[in-house]
C-alpha positions in Angstrom: 134.6 -32.2 18.8 133.3 -32.3 15.2 130.3 -34.5 14.2 129.8 -35.2 10.5 126.9 -36.5 8.5 127.4 -38.1 5.1 124.7 -38.8 2.4 125.2 -41.3 -0.4 122.1 -40.2 -2.2 120.2 -40.8 -5.4 121.8 -38.0 -7.3 124.5 -36.6 -5.0 127.2 -37.2 -2.5 126.8 -34.7 0.4 128.3 -34.0 3.7 127.8 -31.5 6.5 128.9 -30.7 10.0 126.1 -31.3 12.6 125.4 -28.2 14.6 122.4 -26.4 16.2 122.2 -24.0 13.3 122.7 -26.3 10.3 121.3 -24.9 7.1 121.2 -26.1 3.5 123.8 -23.5 2.5 126.4 -25.3 4.6 126.1 -28.6 2.7 129.1 -29.7 0.6 127.9 -31.7 -2.3 128.8 -33.1 -5.7 126.8 -35.1 -8.3 127.2 -38.9 -8.1 130.5 -39.5 -9.9 131.0 -42.0 -12.7 134.1 -43.3 -11.1 136.4 -43.0 -8.0 133.4 -42.6 -5.8 135.3 -43.2 -2.6 137.9 -40.6 -3.5 135.1 -38.1 -3.8 133.5 -39.1 -0.5 136.9 -38.8 1.2 137.5 -35.3 -0.2 134.1 -34.2 1.0 134.6 -35.5 4.5 138.1 -34.1 4.8 136.9 -30.7 3.5 134.1 -30.5 6.1 136.4 -31.8 8.9 139.0 -29.1 8.0 141.8 -30.8 10.1 139.7 -31.0 13.3 139.3 -34.1 15.4 136.1 -35.9 14.4 134.1 -37.6 17.2 131.3 -39.2 15.1 130.2 -39.8 11.6 126.7 -40.8 10.6 126.0 -42.2 7.1 122.8 -42.3 5.2 123.2 -44.6 2.1 121.0 -45.8 -0.7 120.6 -49.5 -0.7 121.0 -52.3 -0.7 123.2 -52.2 2.3 124.5 -54.8 4.8 124.2 -52.9 8.1 126.1 -55.5 10.1 129.2 -55.4 8.0 129.0 -51.7 6.9 129.0 -52.7 3.3 127.0 -50.7 0.7 126.0 -51.5 -2.9 123.8 -48.6 -3.9 122.3 -49.0 -7.4 123.4 -45.5 -8.5 127.1 -46.2 -8.0 128.1 -48.9 -10.5 131.6 -49.4 -9.2 130.2 -50.3 -5.7 127.7 -52.9 -7.0 129.8 -55.8 -5.7 129.8 -54.1 -2.3 132.0 -51.4 -0.9 133.1 -51.3 2.8 132.0 -47.8 3.5 131.9 -47.9 7.3 135.4 -49.4 7.4 136.7 -46.8 5.0 135.3 -43.9 7.0 136.6 -45.4 10.2 140.2 -45.6 8.7 139.8 -41.9 7.7 138.8 -40.9 11.3 140.2 -43.6 13.6 139.0 -41.9 16.8 135.4 -41.4 15.6 132.4 -43.6 16.1 130.9 -44.4 12.7 127.3 -45.5 12.2 125.4 -46.2 9.0 121.7 -46.7 8.1 119.7 -47.0 4.9 118.5 -43.7 3.4 114.9 -44.4 4.2 115.7 -45.2 7.8 117.6 -41.9 8.1 114.7 -40.1 6.4 112.2 -41.6 8.9 114.4 -40.6 11.8 114.8 -37.0 10.5 111.0 -36.6 10.1 110.5 -38.0 13.6 113.0 -35.6 15.2 112.7 -32.5 13.1 109.8 -32.9 10.6 106.2 -33.8 10.1 106.1 -36.9 12.3 107.2 -35.3 15.6 105.2 -36.9 18.4 103.7 -39.4 15.9 104.4 -43.0 17.0 103.5 -44.9 13.8 104.4 -43.4 10.4 105.7 -43.8 6.9 108.1 -41.4 5.3 108.5 -41.5 1.5 111.0 -39.7 -0.8 110.0 -39.7 -4.5 112.8 -38.6 -6.8 115.1 -40.6 -9.2 114.2 -43.5 -7.0 111.5 -44.0 -4.5 112.5 -44.9 -0.9 111.1 -44.7 2.5 111.2 -45.5 6.2 108.8 -46.8 8.8 108.2 -45.9 12.4 106.3 -48.4 14.5 105.6 -47.6 18.2 108.1 -44.8 18.1 110.9 -47.0 16.9 112.4 -47.0 13.4 112.1 -50.3 11.6 115.5 -51.5 10.3 114.9 -55.1 9.3 117.2 -58.2 9.2 119.9 -56.7 7.0 119.1 -53.0 7.4 117.0 -52.7 4.3 113.5 -52.3 5.7 111.2 -49.6 4.3 111.7 -50.2 0.6 108.4 -48.7 -0.3 109.5 -48.0 -3.8 109.3 -51.8 -4.4 105.8 -52.2 -3.1 103.8 -53.7 -6.0 101.1 -51.4 -7.2 97.8 -52.9 -8.5 97.1 -52.2 -12.1 100.7 -51.8 -13.3 103.2 -54.2 -14.8 106.0 -51.9 -15.7 109.6 -53.3 -15.5 111.6 -52.0 -12.6 115.3 -51.5 -12.2 115.3 -54.0 -9.4 114.4 -56.8 -11.9 110.7 -57.0 -10.8 107.6 -55.5 -12.4 104.9 -53.2 -11.2 106.9 -51.6 -8.4 105.9 -48.1 -7.3 109.3 -46.8 -8.4 108.7 -48.1 -11.9 105.6 -45.8 -12.1 106.3 -42.8 -9.9 110.1 -42.5 -9.9 111.2 -39.4 -11.9 112.9 -41.3 -14.8 109.8 -43.6 -15.2 107.4 -40.7 -14.9 109.0 -38.5 -17.5 109.7 -41.5 -19.9 106.0 -42.4 -19.8 105.1 -38.8 -20.6 107.5 -38.7 -23.5 106.1 -41.9 -24.9 102.7 -40.2 -25.0 104.2 -37.2 -27.0 105.3 -34.8 -24.3 108.5 -32.9 -25.2 109.9 -31.7 -21.8 112.9 -33.0 -19.8 112.4 -32.9 -16.1 109.8 -33.4 -13.4 109.8 -29.6 -12.9 109.0 -29.2 -16.6 106.2 -31.8 -16.2 104.8 -30.0 -13.2 104.8 -26.6 -14.9 103.1 -28.0 -18.0 100.5 -29.7 -15.9 99.8 -26.4 -14.1 99.4 -24.8 -17.6 96.8 -27.5 -18.5 98.9 -29.8 -20.7 96.9 -33.0 -21.1 99.8 -35.4 -21.1 101.6 -33.8 -18.2 98.3 -33.9 -16.2 97.8 -37.6 -17.1 101.4 -38.5 -16.2 101.2 -36.9 -12.7 97.8 -38.4 -12.1 99.2 -41.8 -12.9 102.1 -41.3 -10.5 99.9 -39.9 -7.8 97.4 -42.7 -8.1 100.2 -45.4 -7.8 101.7 -43.6 -4.8 98.3 -43.4 -3.1 97.7 -47.1 -3.6 101.1 -48.0 -2.2 100.4 -45.8 0.8 97.1 -47.5 1.5 98.7 -50.9 1.3 101.4 -50.0 3.8 99.0 -48.2 6.1 96.7 -51.3 6.2 99.7 -53.6 6.9 101.3 -51.5 9.7 98.4 -49.5 11.2 100.1 -46.2 10.8 98.4 -42.8 11.2 100.8 -40.4 9.4 102.5 -40.5 6.0 105.0 -37.9 4.9 105.8 -37.6 1.2 108.8 -35.5 0.0 111.2 -35.2 -2.9 111.1 -33.5 -6.4 108.2 -35.5 -7.6 106.1 -34.8 -4.5 106.8 -31.1 -5.1 104.8 -31.3 -8.4 101.7 -29.8 -6.8 98.0 -30.5 -7.0 98.3 -32.5 -10.2 100.1 -35.2 -8.2 98.5 -34.6 -4.8 94.9 -34.7 -5.8 95.0 -38.2 -7.3 97.3 -39.4 -4.5 94.8 -38.3 -1.8 91.9 -39.7 -3.9 93.6 -43.1 -4.1 94.3 -43.1 -0.4 90.7 -42.3 0.3 89.5 -45.0 -2.0 91.7 -47.8 -0.8 92.4 -47.0 2.9 89.0 -48.1 4.0 89.6 -50.4 7.0 87.9 -49.2 10.2 91.2 -48.3 11.9 92.4 -46.0 9.1 90.0 -43.0 9.0 92.5 -40.9 10.8 95.3 -41.5 8.3 96.9 -38.3 7.2 99.2 -37.8 4.2 101.2 -34.6 4.3 104.2 -33.0 2.5 107.6 -33.2 4.0 109.0 -30.1 5.7 112.7 -31.1 5.4 113.4 -30.3 1.7 116.9 -31.6 0.8 118.3 -31.9 4.4 116.3 -35.0 5.4 119.0 -37.6 4.8 121.8 -35.6 6.3 119.6 -34.7 9.4 118.8 -38.4 9.8 122.5 -39.3 9.5 123.2 -36.7 12.2 120.7 -38.4 14.5 122.5 -41.8 14.1 125.9 -40.1 14.6 124.8 -38.6 17.8 123.2 -41.8 18.9 126.4 -43.7 18.2 128.3 -41.6 20.8 125.9 -42.5 23.6 126.2 -46.3 23.0 
């Protein structure tokens, strides 16, 4: 029986068959489409299924979501903004399958717990910093889901010292400082002439003053947010991944410095902040976990 994982990501739609030897070269993916998103998702899933009977499908989706109804409204897919019945649509595609969905950050946290840097860690925060900033929380070995399924939105933790407008409608959110579009836009306003976070990281490594300042700003904001969540939830491990987190020491040094400065409560000295080990398979791996779990329920 075939088990599928589906990712409704920040920049891509992706799917994979869950097996013991899953690798990134087996992922079927396309960029987030401007229109006909469900048609593209359907094509991906049918291509992976290849006519075989599907036993379970796990879905990791950007938010907001309504976990109870299976409806998603990810901000990166405009035509789904009013809400799209994703679980119902997948169920109709594979009537015999069990279909389970969770927020991207929840899936990320599950993946880190089962396969990544929080194995055997009971209390943790997993963060992905890319076009958006999202995350998931483990408390007592259980992933925190929340009332509607949207718990773990670390990208919308308010960061002291910043009042930048955020896509959510608020101001001063971590995403409005450390998310890739905000990060590169700030650098360009200071006179930097590159295009991507990878360009910014390379320029920072070469000593470009603006690139260094941009990554220091993002790292400091991320460290402050981490310290706040750590104090609130009494966690002892934080995993940070994504393209921005791959920017190197120009980001990680100010991040670690901010954590050291602000995570000062007596129960926090053991707090560790480490890079993710999962690269671009985190959401699909987490979706696979919930697919397998749905079969045993």
